[in-house]
C-alpha positions in Angstrom: -20.0 39.3 2.4 -19.7 36.7 5.1 -16.6 35.9 7.1 -16.0 32.6 5.3 -16.0 34.3 1.9 -13.5 36.9 3.2 -11.3 34.1 4.5 -11.4 32.4 1.1 -10.3 35.6 -0.7 -7.5 36.2 1.8 -6.4 32.5 1.5 -6.3 32.6 -2.3 -4.4 35.9 -2.3 -1.8 34.4 0.0 -1.5 31.4 -2.2 -0.9 33.5 -5.3 1.7 35.7 -3.4 3.6 32.6 -2.3 3.7 31.4 -5.9 5.2 34.7 -7.0 7.7 34.6 -4.2 8.7 31.0 -5.0 9.3 32.0 -8.6 12.3 33.9 -7.5 14.0 30.6 -6.6 13.4 29.0 -9.9 16.4 29.3 -12.2 16.4 25.9 -13.9 14.1 22.9 -14.8 15.5 21.1 -11.7 14.5 24.0 -9.5 11.0 24.0 -11.1 10.4 20.2 -10.9 12.4 19.1 -7.8 12.9 22.3 -5.8 16.6 22.0 -6.4 16.8 18.7 -4.5 17.1 20.6 -1.2 14.1 20.0 1.0 14.7 19.1 4.7 12.9 16.2 6.3 10.1 18.2 7.9 9.1 19.7 4.5 9.6 16.3 2.8 7.1 14.7 5.3 4.6 17.5 4.7 4.8 17.2 0.9 4.6 13.4 1.0 1.5 13.6 3.3 0.0 16.2 1.0 0.4 13.8 -2.0 -2.8 12.0 -1.0 -4.4 14.1 1.7 -6.9 16.0 -0.6 -10.6 16.1 -1.3 -11.1 12.3 -1.0 -9.6 12.2 2.5 -11.9 15.0 3.8 -15.0 14.5 1.8 -14.9 11.2 -0.2 -13.4 8.8 2.2 -15.7 9.6 5.2 -18.7 9.3 2.9 -17.5 5.9 1.7 -16.9 4.7 5.3 -20.4 5.7 6.3 -21.8 3.7 3.5 -19.5 0.7 3.3 -17.5 0.6 6.4 -13.8 -0.1 6.8 -13.7 -2.6 4.0 -14.9 0.1 1.6 -11.8 2.2 2.1 -9.2 -0.5 1.6 -7.9 1.4 -1.4 -7.6 4.6 0.4 -6.2 5.2 3.0 -4.7 1.7 3.3 -3.6 1.2 -0.3 -2.5 4.8 -0.8 -0.6 5.1 2.5 1.2 1.8 2.0 2.1 2.9 -1.5 4.1 5.7 0.1 5.7 3.3 2.6 6.6 0.9 -0.2 8.2 3.7 -2.2 10.2 4.7 0.8 11.4 1.2 1.6 11.9 -0.3 -1.8 12.4 2.4 -4.4 13.5 5.8 -2.9 17.1 5.0 -2.4 17.7 3.3 -5.8 15.9 6.0 -7.7 17.4 8.9 -5.7 21.0 7.7 -6.6 20.1 7.9 -10.4 19.6 11.7 -10.2 16.5 11.6 -12.4 14.4 14.6 -13.2 11.1 12.7 -13.7 10.0 9.1 -13.3 9.8 8.9 -17.1 13.6 9.3 -17.2 14.0 6.0 -15.4 12.2 4.2 -18.3 14.4 5.9 -20.9 17.6 5.0 -19.1 16.6 1.4 -18.3 14.7 0.5 -21.5 14.9 3.2 -24.2 12.9 5.9 -25.8 9.9 3.8 -26.9 9.1 2.5 -23.4 9.6 6.0 -22.0 7.1 7.5 -24.4 4.4 4.8 -23.8 4.7 4.9 -20.0 4.8 8.7 -20.0 1.5 8.8 -21.9 -0.1 6.3 -19.5 1.0 8.3 -16.5 -0.4 11.5 -17.9 -3.7 9.9 -18.6 -3.9 8.5 -15.1 -3.8 12.0 -13.6 -7.0 13.1 -15.3 -9.2 11.4 -12.7 -7.0 12.4 -9.7 -6.7 16.1 -10.4 -10.3 16.3 -11.6 -11.4 15.0 -8.2 -9.6 17.9 -6.5 -11.1 20.5 -8.8 -14.6 19.1 -8.3 -14.1 19.3 -4.5 -12.8 22.9 -4.9 -16.0 23.8 -6.9 -18.2 22.2 -4.2 -16.3 23.9 -1.4 -16.3 27.4 -2.8 -20.0 27.1 -3.8 -20.9 26.0 -0.3 -18.9 28.7 1.4 -20.5 31.4 -0.8 -24.0 30.1 0.1 -24.4 29.1 -3.5 -23.9 32.7 -4.7 -21.0 31.2 -6.7 -22.1 28.3 -8.8 -20.3 24.9 -8.7 -18.9 25.5 -12.2 -17.5 28.9 -11.3 -16.2 27.6 -8.1 -14.2 25.0 -10.1 -12.9 27.7 -12.4 -11.8 30.0 -9.6 -10.1 27.3 -7.5 -8.3 25.8 -10.5 -7.3 29.3 -11.7 -5.5 30.0 -8.4 -3.8 26.6 -8.3 -2.6 27.0 -11.9 -1.3 30.5 -11.2 0.9 29.7 -8.3 2.1 26.4 -9.8 3.0 28.1 -13.1 5.2 30.6 -11.3 6.9 28.6 -8.5 6.7 25.0 -9.6 7.8 22.5 -6.9 9.2 25.4 -4.8 5.7 27.0 -4.4 4.2 23.5 -3.8 6.7 22.7 -1.1 6.2 26.0 0.7 2.4 25.7 0.4 2.4 22.1 1.5 4.2 22.9 4.7 1.8 25.8 5.5 -1.2 23.8 4.4 -0.3 20.8 6.5 -0.2 23.0 9.6 -3.7 24.3 8.7 -5.0 20.8 8.1 -3.7 19.5 11.5 -5.0 22.5 13.4 -8.4 22.8 11.6 -9.4 19.1 11.7 -8.2 18.4 15.2 -10.1 21.4 16.6 -13.3 20.3 14.8 -12.8 16.7 16.0 -12.4 18.0 19.6 -15.6 20.0 19.2 -17.6 17.0 17.9 -16.3 14.7 20.7 -17.3 17.3 23.2 -20.9 17.3 22.0 -21.3 13.5 22.4 -21.8 11.6 25.6 -18.6 9.6 26.3 -16.8 11.5 23.5 -14.8 9.5 21.0 -15.9 6.1 22.4 -19.5 6.9 21.5 -18.6 7.1 17.9 -16.5 4.0 18.0 -19.1 2.0 19.8 -21.8 3.1 17.4 -19.7 2.3 14.4 -18.8 -1.2 15.8 -22.4 -1.9 16.6 -23.3 -1.2 12.9 -20.5 -3.4 11.6 -18.5 -0.4 10.2 -15.2 -2.0 11.3 -15.7 -5.1 9.3 -12.6 -5.0 7.1 -12.0 -8.4 5.5 -14.2 -9.5 2.5 -16.6 -12.4 2.5 -14.8 -15.7 2.1 -15.6 -16.3 -1.5 -13.4 -16.0 -4.6 -15.2 -13.0 -6.2 -15.2 -11.0 -3.0 -11.5 -11.8 -2.1 -10.3 -10.9 -5.7 -12.3 -7.7 -5.7 -10.8 -6.7 -2.3 -7.3 -7.4 -3.6 -8.0 -5.6 -6.8 -9.1 -2.5 -5.0 -6.1 -2.5 -2.7 -3.4 -2.9 -5.3 -4.9 -0.3 -7.6 -3.5 2.4 -5.3 -0.9 0.4 -3.4 1.0 -0.6 -6.5 -0.6 1.4 -9.3 0.4 4.7 -7.8 4.0 3.8 -7.2 5.1 4.8 -10.8 3.7 8.3 -10.4 5.4 11.6 -10.9 3.8 13.4 -8.0 5.1 10.7 -5.6 8.5 10.6 -7.4 9.0 14.4 -7.4 8.4 14.6 -3.6 10.9 11.8 -2.9 13.5 13.3 -5.3 13.1 16.8 -3.9 14.6 15.7 -0.6 18.1 17.0 0.3 19.7 13.6 0.5 19.0 9.9 0.3 18.2 9.3 4.0 15.8 12.2 4.0 14.0 10.8 0.9 13.6 7.4 2.6 12.6 8.5 6.1 10.4 11.4 4.9 8.4 9.1 2.6 7.9 6.3 5.1 6.9 8.7 7.9 4.6 10.7 5.6 2.9 7.5 4.5 2.3 6.2 8.1 1.0 9.6 9.2 -1.3 9.7 6.3 -3.0 6.4 7.2 -3.4 7.4 10.8 -4.7 11.0 10.2 -7.3 10.0 7.7 -9.4 8.6 10.5 -9.8 12.2 11.9 -12.2 13.3 9.1 -13.9 9.9 9.2 -14.5 10.4 13.0 -15.8 14.0 12.3 -18.2 12.9 9.6 -19.5 9.9 11.6 -20.0 12.0 14.6 -21.8 14.6 12.5 -24.5 12.1 11.4 -24.9 10.9 15.0 -25.5 14.5 16.1 -27.7 15.4 13.1 -29.4 12.2 11.8 -31.4 14.3 9.3 -28.2 14.8 7.3 -27.8 11.1 6.8 -31.5 10.7 5.8 -31.1 13.5 3.2 -27.8 12.5 1.7 -27.6 8.7 2.1 -30.7 8.2 -0.2 -30.8 7.5 -3.9 -30.6 11.2 -4.9 -28.4 12.3 -2.1 -24.7 13.2 -2.0 -22.9 11.8 1.1 -19.9 14.1 0.3 -22.0 17.1 1.4 -22.7 15.7 4.9 -19.6 17.0 6.6 -19.5 20.5 5.1 -23.2 21.1 5.5 -23.0 20.1 9.2 -20.1 22.4 9.7 -22.0 25.3 8.1 -25.1 24.7 10.1 -23.9 23.6 13.6 -20.6 25.1 14.6 -19.4 28.7 15.4 -18.0 30.8 12.6 -14.4 30.6 14.0 -14.6 26.8 13.7 -16.1 27.0 10.2 -13.1 29.1 9.2 -10.7 26.5 10.7 -12.5 23.6 9.0 -12.8 25.1 5.5 -9.2 26.4 5.8 -8.2 22.8 6.4 -10.4 21.6 3.6 -9.0 24.2 1.1 -5.5 23.4 2.2 -5.9 19.7 1.7 -7.5 20.1 -1.8 -5.1 22.8 -3.1 -1.9 21.1 -1.8 -2.9 17.9 -3.6 -4.2 19.6 -6.7 -1.0 21.7 -7.2 1.3 18.7 -7.0 -0.8 16.5 -9.3 -1.0 19.3 -11.8 2.7 19.8 -11.9 3.4 16.0 -12.2 1.9 15.3 -15.6 3.1 18.6 -16.9 6.7 17.7 -16.0 6.2 14.3 -17.7 4.9 15.9 -20.9 7.6 18.5 -21.1 10.6 16.4 -20.1 9.7 13.0 -21.6 7.7 13.9 -24.6 8.5 17.4 -25.8 12.1 17.8 -24.8 13.4 15.1 -27.1 10.9 15.7 -29.9 11.8 19.4 -30.1 15.4 19.3 -28.8 14.8 21.8 -26.1 17.5 23.4 -24.0 17.0 24.0 -20.3 15.6 27.5 -20.7 13.2 26.3 -23.4 12.2 23.4 -21.2 11.3 25.7 -18.4 9.0 27.7 -20.6 7.5 24.5 -21.9 6.9 23.3 -18.4 4.9 26.4 -17.5 2.9 26.1 -20.8 2.1 22.4 -20.0 0.8 23.4 -16.6 -1.6 25.9 -18.2 -2.7 23.5 -20.9 -3.2 20.6 -18.6 -5.2 22.8 -16.2 -7.6 23.7 -19.0 -8.0 20.0 -20.0 -8.7 19.1 -16.3 -11.5 21.6 -16.1 -13.3 20.0 -19.0 -12.7 16.5 -17.6 -13.8 17.5 -14.1 -17.0 19.0 -15.4 -17.9 16.0 -17.5 -17.1 13.6 -14.6 -19.2 15.4 -12.1 -22.1 15.7 -14.7 -21.9 11.9 -15.1 -22.4 11.5 -11.3 -19.0 10.1 -10.4 -18.1 10.7 -6.8 -14.7 12.1 -5.7 -13.7 8.8 -4.2 -14.6 6.9 -7.4 -12.5 9.4 -9.5 -9.5 8.9 -7.2 -9.9 5.1 -7.0 -10.1 4.7 -10.8 -7.2 7.1 -11.6 -4.4 4.6 -11.4 -5.8 1.5 -13.2 -3.8 2.3 -16.3 -0.5 2.8 -14.5 -1.0 -0.4 -12.5 -1.3 -2.4 -15.7 1.1 -0.4 -17.9 3.8 1.2 -15.7 4.3 -0.7 -12.4 5.7 -3.9 -13.8 8.4 -2.3 -16.0 9.4 -0.1 -13.0 9.6 -2.9 -10.4 11.3 -5.4 -12.7 13.6 -2.7 -14.1 14.8 -1.9 -10.5 15.1 -5.5 -9.2 15.5 -7.8 -12.2 18.7 -7.5 -14.2 17.3 -9.6 -17.0 14.5 -7.2 -17.8 14.8 -6.0 -21.4 13.2 -3.4 -23.7 11.3 -6.1 -25.5 10.0 -7.4 -22.2 8.8 -4.0 -21.1 7.0 -3.3 -24.4 5.2 -6.7 -24.3 4.4 -6.1 -20.7 2.8 -2.7 -21.4 0.9 -4.1 -24.5 -0.5 -7.1 -22.7 -1.2 -5.4 -19.4 -3.1 -2.4 -20.8 -4.9 -4.3 -23.6 -6.2 -7.1 -21.4 -7.3 -4.6 -18.8 -9.1 -2.4 -21.3 -10.9 -5.3 -23.0 -12.0 -6.8 -19.7 -13.0 -3.4 -18.4 -15.3 -3.0 -21.4 -16.8 -6.4 -20.9 -17.3 -5.7 -17.2 -19.2 -2.5 -18.0 -21.5 -4.5 -20.3 -22.1 -7.1 -17.6 -22.7 -4.3 -15.0 -25.6 -3.1 -17.2 -27.2 -6.5 -16.5 -26.4 -6.5 -12.8 -23.5 -8.9 -13.3 -19.8 -8.7 -12.5 -16.6 -10.5 -13.4 -15.1 -12.7 -10.8 -11.6 -11.4 -11.6 -11.3 -7.6 -11.5 -10.0 -6.3 -14.9 -7.0 -4.5 -13.3 -5.9 -7.7 -11.5 -6.0 -9.6 -14.8 -4.1 -6.8 -16.5 -1.4 -6.9 -13.8 -1.0 -10.6 -14.2 -0.7 -10.3 -18.0 1.9 -7.5 -17.6 4.0 -9.8 -15.4 3.7 -12.6 -17.9 4.6 -10.2 -20.7 7.7 -8.9 -18.9 9.1 -12.4 -18.0 8.3 -14.0 -21.3 9.3 -11.0 -23.4 12.7 -10.7 -21.6 13.6 -14.4 -21.3 12.5 -16.0 -24.6 14.8 -13.9 -26.9 17.7 -14.5 -24.6 17.0 -18.3 -24.6 16.8 -18.2 -28.4 20.0 -16.3 -28.7 21.8 -18.9 -26.5 20.4 -21.7 -28.6 21.6 -20.0 -31.8 25.1 -19.6 -30.4 25.3 -23.3 -29.6 
């Protein structure tokens, strides 16, 4: 058994042990979902950073940058990082004061049970793509580390099993502890690998920057035509706005010990995420400069750009650096996977099952753990089907939040900032937003089969219809009521 395989076994064992330790601190549903609302700022920053820094940041994003340049990653890290900053600046304080357990509770308090149920279902659906991307990356990583002795499918099963285990036991407590430890591993591992890559290149970091600039990789803005501009905006707002009404973001903000910690931790975590994402991009780009054969192999029609970085590490760096890199990679994936596994489970238990079955807090805690297990099994099937269909990790992540952009963001934003928003407005907003997006998405897929594409991205049209639905659905009944009174 090689050193990397031993390291993975030790790492997984430590993860499980932390989950069992954290379980001793869980005495209520609030402890399980929000770590007792007690996290200090340094842990809050770590958990917020870990919200997004997963497989797509280490494997998917660098591959997309190599193919499409800076403009190709407008959704992530720019959209995703700004989402966290927007949450910290515009939503954290107002939501923290409400003492909510889940983001779904906001919709119930502001609009009523029907809106809560619809939005909760939409949020749960949105997590399928995101968590699946992490599990696919776990399978790929474990398979590579084992030298393909462990198949991709078994790698997914093993990785998911460990994440499910420590999340079931410790909930947000285990996630918070693991996030802090994993953030340290990510920083150390990736910075050491970046330093090694820079040392092997003439002129170090500037060699990579100059090469990328010469090949137009820093071109960010789209072509100045309507279709390109709308596509650019659509990609950006999918994560920048669509991931705001998400339980994993919410639970990290609400787990902070006080309101100021929630705001500062979220903004700092978001800024740090955007900046640090360029470290794995630098590493991957430097790797193909040092080993052009990797680009030739994996940038072709049958290649997989996501394998460039891990294959370079396995073939061209000392074993100690391999351990550091794969430790960082496993940390990034597992920290994101655990948080995004708990999030939909909390929504299902708190906002769907609690009211339906009249659960007390003890029963809710049991239901929460059952939901984690059930959602984990569902994710394995979805991840297997997505990878079999050829979807990249980056694509799974980018597409994950289309439904919440069109169905959940507008009721949240208007509910927080517009006093005239009503239950009817929220219901019409959800109906118009999701329906128009789904119909246009179907038409867009048909057009894509004939090498055509809509000028207006379906999610942008869905967002526009959701806004129209909210304003019209809220104001028209009020106007009619005033007329009737006169």
